[in-house]
N, C-alpha and C positions, 0 to 999 in steps of 0.2 A: 466601574461596573462593566462586566462582560456582557456582550450581546447574547440574546437567546440562541441556543444551539439546536440544530435540527435533531429530532429523535431518530429519524431514519434518513439515510442519504437520499438525495433527490435523483431521479432517473436522468441519465445523460440523454442529450438529443438523439433521436433515432436516425442517425446519419451514417450510412456505411461508407467508409473510406478505404483506401488501399491498406492503411495501417490497421483497420479493424476487420477487414474482410478475411484475412488469413491470420493464423496465430502469430502474434507479434514477435519479431526478432529483437530482443533487448539484452545485449551483452552486459553482464554484471560481474562484480567481484565480491566474494564473500568477505566477512570481517578479517579473515586471515589471508586474504589476497588470492584465493583460488577462483579461477574463471568458472562462470556458469551462465545460463541463459534462461530468460523467462519461459522459453519454449519447453524447458524441462518440466514445467508444471501443467502442461497440456492435460485437459480432462478434469482439472480442479477449478473451483471458484477461486479467484485470486484477489486478495485485499492488497492493493498496491498504493503505498503512501510515500510521498516525497516530503522530506523534512530536513532539518539541520539543527545542530546544537545551538547556533547563534540566533535561532528563531524562537522567541518566547511562546507564541501560540503552538508551535510544533512541540516544544518541550511540555507545554501544559496538556496537550491531548495524548501524549505517550502513555501515561498510566492507564487511561481508558482503553487504548489499543492493546496494551499488554494484558489487561483483564479480559478483554474479548478474546484475545489469542488463547488464553488459558481455558476458555470455555467451549470453543468451537471444535467440531469433529475434524481433526487434522487429515483424515482420509479424504475429506470432501473439500476442505478450504485450506489454502496456503496464504501465508502472509509474506509480503515483500516490502520492507521499509527501505527506501533508497535515500541514503544520506547525501546531501549536497555540500557537506563540509569539505573544504579544500584540503584539510589535513585529516586523513583517515584515522590517524592515531588519536585525535581528539574525540571523534565519534566512538571509537573502540573503548576508550577510557570512560566516556560518559555512560555507555551501555553497561559496561561491567560494574561501574560504581553504583548504578541504580539497580543492578540485579535483573535487568530485563533479559528475557529469553526469546522474545520475538525475533525472527530472522532479520538481520540488517545487512544491506549490501551497498555497494558503491557503483555508480555507472562506469562501465568500461568503454563507453562510446556515447555520443549524444543520444538522448532519448528520441524515439520516433515522434514526428509532429503531433500525432494524436495524444501523446502523453505530455506534451509541452504545456507549461503553465507559467503565467506571469506572477503567480502567487504561491507561497508555501505557508502552511502545509496544503497539499493537494492530495486527495484520495480518489483513486479510480478502482472500481470493482469490475473485474473481468469475469465473464461467464466461462464455463469449461471449454467453449469453442474459441476463446481468446478475444471475443468482442467486448468492447467497453460498454457496460450496461448502466453504470452509474459514475458520475463525476461530481466531486464536491471540492470547491476551492475554499480554503479557510479552515479554521478550527471547528471540530465537532466532537460531540460525546458519543462515541461508538459502543460503549459498554452498556448495551441494553438487550433484553430478550428479543425485541423486534429486529434489531440489526443482526443478531445471531441467527434468527429464523430466516431472515432475508438471505444471508450468505449461504446457509445450508440448503435453503430451498432452491437456489440457483444451480446447485451441484447436481450432476447426473446421479440417478439412483444406483 
């Protein structure tokens, strides 16, 4: 039996750190190996999820993340799913096999300390200014009107 899942992510502690005071520098690689950086999403609300194909709770929450991704206003909200798979080809094959269109990346460097977690999946919500406003460690059901409204409400008009 699965534990009850939160309907809406819980707010992160209101602690300003060097990693959250300025828009975070998080070097990433796209599924096809192209370099990018989280800073390219400045001005958008960012749904940042750390996952892996070998993590059953991660795999279990991906359909809900995909469903939420399909419903949000992409002009306001960006999704960044960071795979911790050691073999990127495994994650690529998994995403393609499942037909997911949510953007998946790989870390190109260690994640900043504010993004670090001892648990996966871990989801962070960043406001348009790059500050982490919500942190949830563990599986959750993100496909709800409340979460959609929360993400879009954080976005700048």
